[in-house]
C-alpha positions in Angstrom: 150.0 197.0 115.0 146.4 196.6 116.1 147.0 198.8 119.1 147.9 201.7 116.8 144.5 201.6 115.1 142.1 203.7 117.3 139.0 205.8 117.2 138.9 209.6 117.4 142.1 210.3 115.4 143.2 213.6 113.9 143.0 214.4 110.2 146.8 213.8 109.8 146.5 210.5 111.5 143.5 209.6 109.3 145.5 210.3 106.2 148.4 208.2 107.6 145.9 205.4 108.3 144.5 205.6 104.8 148.0 205.3 103.3 148.7 202.3 105.5 145.5 200.5 104.3 146.2 201.5 100.7 149.8 200.4 100.5 149.7 197.4 102.8 146.2 195.8 102.6 147.5 192.3 103.6 149.2 193.5 106.8 146.3 195.9 107.5 143.8 193.0 107.2 145.7 190.9 109.7 145.7 193.8 112.2 142.1 194.6 111.6 140.8 191.1 112.2 142.2 191.3 115.8 140.0 194.3 116.7 136.5 194.3 118.2 133.7 194.8 115.7 133.0 198.3 117.0 136.6 199.3 116.3 136.5 197.7 112.8 133.3 199.6 112.0 134.8 202.9 113.1 137.7 202.4 110.7 135.5 201.4 107.7 133.2 204.3 108.4 135.9 207.0 108.2 138.0 205.7 105.4 136.9 205.7 101.7 135.2 202.5 100.5 137.6 202.4 97.5 140.5 202.3 99.9 139.0 199.4 101.8 138.1 197.2 98.9 141.4 195.2 98.9 140.8 194.6 102.7 137.3 193.2 102.0 138.9 190.8 99.5 141.1 189.4 102.2 138.8 189.4 105.3 137.7 186.1 106.7 134.0 185.6 105.6 132.7 185.4 109.2 134.4 188.6 110.2 133.4 190.3 106.9 129.7 189.3 107.3 129.6 190.5 110.9 131.2 193.8 109.8 128.9 194.3 106.9 125.8 193.9 109.1 127.2 196.4 111.6 128.0 199.1 109.0 125.7 202.1 108.4 123.4 201.4 105.4 125.0 203.9 103.0 128.5 202.5 103.6 127.3 198.9 103.4 125.4 199.6 100.1 128.4 201.4 98.5 130.7 198.6 99.5 128.4 195.9 98.1 128.0 197.9 94.8 131.8 198.1 94.4 132.8 194.6 95.5 133.5 191.9 92.9 130.2 189.9 92.6 132.0 186.7 93.3 133.5 188.0 96.6 130.1 189.5 97.5 128.4 186.2 96.9 130.9 184.4 99.2 130.4 187.0 101.9 126.5 187.0 101.7 126.5 183.2 101.8 127.2 183.4 105.5 123.9 185.2 106.1 120.5 183.5 106.4 118.3 183.7 103.3 115.9 186.4 104.7 118.8 188.7 105.8 120.7 188.1 102.6 117.7 189.1 100.4 117.2 192.2 102.5 120.8 193.3 101.7 120.5 192.4 98.0 117.4 194.5 97.8 119.6 197.6 98.5 121.9 197.1 95.5 121.4 197.5 91.8 119.2 194.7 90.3 122.0 193.8 87.9 124.3 193.0 90.8 121.6 191.3 92.8 120.8 189.0 89.9 124.5 188.1 89.4 125.0 187.3 93.1 121.8 185.2 93.3 123.1 183.2 90.2 126.4 182.6 92.0 124.7 181.5 95.2 122.3 179.1 93.4 123.4 175.5 93.4 121.4 172.4 92.4 120.2 170.5 95.4 122.4 167.4 94.7 125.7 169.4 94.5 128.4 170.1 97.1 127.6 173.9 97.0 124.1 173.2 98.3 125.3 170.8 101.0 128.2 172.9 102.4 128.2 175.0 105.5 129.4 178.5 104.6 129.9 179.5 108.3 133.6 178.6 108.3 136.3 180.6 110.0 139.5 181.1 108.1 142.8 181.4 109.9 145.9 182.6 108.1 149.1 180.8 108.4 150.9 184.0 109.4 148.7 184.4 112.5 149.5 183.3 116.0 147.9 180.6 118.1 146.9 183.3 120.6 144.9 185.2 117.9 143.4 181.9 116.8 142.2 181.1 120.3 140.7 184.5 120.8 138.6 184.2 117.7 137.5 180.7 118.6 136.3 181.9 121.9 134.0 184.3 120.2 132.4 181.5 118.2 131.9 178.6 120.6 130.5 176.2 118.1 130.2 172.6 119.6 131.7 169.6 118.0 134.5 171.4 116.3 137.5 169.1 115.7 139.8 171.6 113.9 140.0 174.6 111.6 141.0 175.4 108.1 144.1 177.5 107.4 144.4 179.7 104.4 147.1 181.9 102.7 146.9 185.6 102.3 144.6 185.2 99.3 142.1 183.0 101.3 143.3 179.9 99.3 143.1 176.7 101.2 146.5 175.8 102.8 145.6 173.0 105.2 143.9 171.9 108.4 144.8 172.6 112.0 143.7 170.1 114.6 142.1 171.3 117.8 144.4 169.3 120.0 147.4 171.0 118.3 145.8 174.3 119.0 145.4 173.5 122.7 148.9 172.3 123.1 150.8 174.9 121.1 152.5 178.0 122.6 150.5 181.2 122.3 153.2 183.0 120.2 153.6 180.0 117.8 152.6 180.6 114.2 149.5 178.8 112.8 151.5 177.8 109.8 153.7 175.5 111.9 150.6 173.5 112.9 149.1 173.1 109.5 148.5 169.6 108.2 147.3 168.5 104.7 143.5 168.5 104.4 143.4 165.2 102.6 141.5 166.6 99.6 138.8 169.0 98.6 135.9 169.2 96.1 134.4 171.9 93.9 130.9 173.4 94.6 129.5 171.6 91.6 130.7 168.1 92.7 127.7 165.7 92.8 126.4 164.1 96.0 127.7 160.7 94.8 131.2 162.1 94.2 131.2 163.7 97.7 130.0 160.4 99.3 132.6 158.3 97.4 135.3 160.8 98.4 134.4 160.7 102.1 134.2 156.9 102.0 137.8 156.7 100.9 138.9 159.7 103.0 137.0 159.8 106.3 137.2 163.5 107.1 135.1 165.3 109.7 135.0 168.4 107.4 135.4 168.3 103.7 136.6 171.6 102.2 134.7 173.0 99.3 136.8 175.4 97.1 136.3 177.4 94.0 138.4 177.0 90.8 141.0 179.4 92.3 141.4 177.3 95.4 139.6 179.7 97.7 137.6 178.1 100.5 133.9 178.5 100.1 132.6 176.2 102.9 132.8 172.8 104.4 130.6 169.6 104.2 129.9 167.7 107.3 129.3 163.9 107.3 125.8 164.4 108.6 125.0 166.7 105.6 126.0 164.0 103.2 123.8 161.3 104.9 120.8 163.7 104.9 121.4 164.6 101.2 121.6 160.9 100.3 118.3 160.2 102.0 116.7 163.1 100.2 118.1 161.9 96.9 116.6 158.5 97.5 113.2 160.0 98.2 113.5 162.1 95.0 114.4 159.0 93.1 111.2 157.3 94.2 109.2 160.3 93.0 110.9 160.2 89.6 109.9 156.6 89.1 106.2 157.7 89.1 106.9 160.6 86.8 107.1 163.4 89.4 110.4 164.7 88.1 112.1 167.4 86.1 113.7 164.7 83.9 112.4 161.6 82.1 113.6 158.2 83.4 113.9 154.9 81.6 111.0 153.6 83.7 108.6 156.5 82.9 105.4 155.8 81.0 105.1 156.3 77.3 102.6 159.2 77.8 105.1 160.9 80.1 107.9 160.4 77.6 105.7 161.8 74.7 104.7 164.8 76.8 108.3 165.6 77.5 109.7 164.9 74.0 107.0 166.0 71.6 107.1 169.8 72.2 110.8 169.8 71.4 110.3 167.7 68.3 107.7 170.1 67.1 110.0 173.1 67.8 112.8 171.3 66.0 110.6 170.7 63.0 109.7 174.4 62.9 113.3 175.4 62.9 114.1 172.9 60.2 111.5 174.6 58.0 113.2 178.0 58.7 116.5 176.6 57.5 114.8 175.1 54.5 113.3 178.5 53.7 116.7 180.0 53.6 117.8 177.4 51.0 114.6 178.1 49.0 115.7 181.8 48.6 118.6 180.6 46.5 116.7 177.9 44.5 117.6 179.4 41.1 121.3 179.6 42.1 121.3 175.9 43.1 119.5 174.9 39.9 122.2 176.6 37.9 125.1 175.3 39.8 124.3 171.8 41.2 127.7 171.5 42.8 126.5 173.9 45.5 123.9 171.4 46.7 126.6 168.8 47.1 128.7 171.1 49.2 126.0 172.5 51.4 126.3 169.8 54.1 130.0 170.4 54.4 129.5 174.1 55.3 126.6 173.4 57.6 128.3 170.5 59.3 131.5 172.4 60.1 129.6 175.4 61.5 127.4 173.1 63.6 130.5 171.4 65.1 132.1 174.7 65.8 129.0 175.9 67.6 128.7 172.7 69.6 132.2 173.0 70.8 131.6 176.6 72.0 128.3 175.6 73.5 129.9 172.7 75.5 132.7 174.9 76.9 130.4 177.7 77.8 127.8 175.5 79.5 130.5 173.8 81.5 131.9 177.1 82.6 128.4 178.2 83.7 127.7 174.9 85.5 131.1 175.1 87.4 130.7 178.8 88.2 133.9 179.5 86.3 132.1 182.3 84.4 129.1 184.5 85.1 126.5 186.0 82.7 128.1 189.4 83.3 131.2 188.2 81.6 129.4 187.5 78.4 131.4 189.9 76.2 134.8 188.3 77.2 133.5 184.7 76.6 131.7 185.6 73.3 134.8 187.5 72.0 137.0 184.5 72.8 134.8 182.1 71.0 134.5 184.4 68.1 138.3 184.5 67.7 138.5 180.7 68.1 135.8 180.3 65.4 137.5 182.8 63.1 140.9 181.2 63.4 139.6 177.7 63.1 137.5 178.8 60.2 140.6 180.1 58.3 142.5 176.9 58.9 139.5 174.7 57.9 138.8 176.9 54.9 142.2 176.4 53.5 141.9 172.6 53.7 138.3 172.7 52.3 139.3 175.0 49.4 142.1 172.6 48.4 139.8 169.7 48.5 137.1 171.4 46.5 139.6 172.6 43.9 140.9 169.1 43.4 137.4 167.8 43.1 135.8 170.5 40.9 138.8 172.2 39.2 137.1 175.5 39.9 139.2 178.1 41.8 136.1 180.3 42.1 134.1 177.6 43.8 137.0 176.9 46.1 137.2 180.6 47.1 133.4 180.8 47.7 133.3 177.8 50.0 136.5 179.0 51.9 134.9 182.5 52.4 131.6 181.0 53.6 133.4 178.6 55.9 135.2 181.5 57.7 132.0 183.5 58.1 129.8 180.6 59.2 132.3 179.3 61.8 132.8 182.7 63.3 129.0 183.1 63.7 128.7 179.6 65.1 131.4 180.3 67.7 129.6 183.5 68.8 126.2 181.7 68.9 127.5 178.8 70.9 128.8 181.1 73.6 126.0 183.6 73.6 123.0 181.3 73.6 123.5 179.5 77.0 124.5 182.8 78.6 121.4 184.5 77.3 119.1 181.6 78.4 120.7 181.7 81.9 120.1 185.4 82.1 116.5 184.8 81.2 116.3 182.1 83.9 115.8 179.3 81.4 117.5 175.9 81.5 120.3 176.2 78.9 120.8 172.4 78.8 117.3 171.9 77.6 117.0 174.3 74.7 120.4 175.6 73.7 121.1 172.8 71.2 117.9 173.4 69.2 118.4 177.1 69.0 122.1 176.7 68.1 121.3 174.1 65.4 118.9 176.6 63.8 121.4 179.4 63.8 124.3 177.4 62.5 122.3 175.9 59.7 121.0 179.3 58.6 124.5 180.9 58.9 126.0 178.1 56.9 123.4 178.0 54.2 123.0 181.8 53.9 126.8 182.5 53.8 127.5 179.8 51.3 124.6 180.4 48.9 124.7 184.2 49.4 128.4 184.5 48.5 127.8 182.0 45.6 125.0 184.2 44.3 127.1 187.4 44.6 130.2 185.8 42.9 128.4 183.4 40.5 130.6 184.7 37.7 133.6 182.9 39.4 132.0 179.4 39.4 
């Protein structure tokens, strides 16, 4: 198949080639990977970028990176603009930082920000320790093809290679000895062995170390939440990271840290805690001011004051649930800031549906307690409104803070508490004021 893909073809042949890549991207990718870089470039230069996007999704990262660097700048820029940011991030991870930033400077700032976010891992996580320069070999390929690619990348100390399926999801490990002894026409899939396990990019250094202690692997696969191979961690990287972590731990003991420790001085603890306590006090006054707006309504109907904590508490819990799920998704790279609408819409629906269910229970309890169907209706309506707002806020706040390059773990809860309190108080007391004739 690879022999039929040549340069200098006629228009009719070009259309036939375009149809082949459009209809059979998986087969076309397998054939394309066997060509020299110059031949690959010629194909990508003459066919529409939109036609080649499914091929980019399947290409091995090392081949894709080499190809992207060799393409003309206009084609490379158009390709990066149209690629899924997650795929683009995996592709650019193979480059050095300077070359990567040069390429990112050519695309829209929105795309560049999203890619940088996806490539940014805390220093004590697997994503920061992994080597992204891994070659992927498909199970459907032959040993002869595998050997040809390995000769192009004569990396010392290699003990084997990772095998993937057509979607670049990790399938197993192929030992170098098996590659050397196998027949050239033999399929790679017949040589695949279980990898012994893998970790996600947000696994901590301690988790990686514990895993390698129990499973002595030369290369530990790092995969995303879809099982796609992102890179590999070598034993030497883990040892180096542990030494660095120990050094950082010594610094934290004397207060040179991003986080407070149990052994930090009182002055250090006060310096870290007091600003947030003051901010929290200010937000509490804001919430109190909302209650003050309805002072006359509360004075007339004292039952409202009794029920205020019920509404505020439920909206606060709803917001905290949405916040926890969203922050976990951001931390594990399951979601990106660009997906904010989808995440916020989902949490809004969850808050609304939970609000209806909780409102029915609350209304029944309030009616039994007060005997007022009007009061039961008011608290039910405010429960639905406040919980829907809390769900939206819990999802939107950490995404917004991440977009603004702020630490969502540090300030999300304070902002969320303020919003949920205000939403709970205002919805309950506002509806009660409008429908006071029902109480």
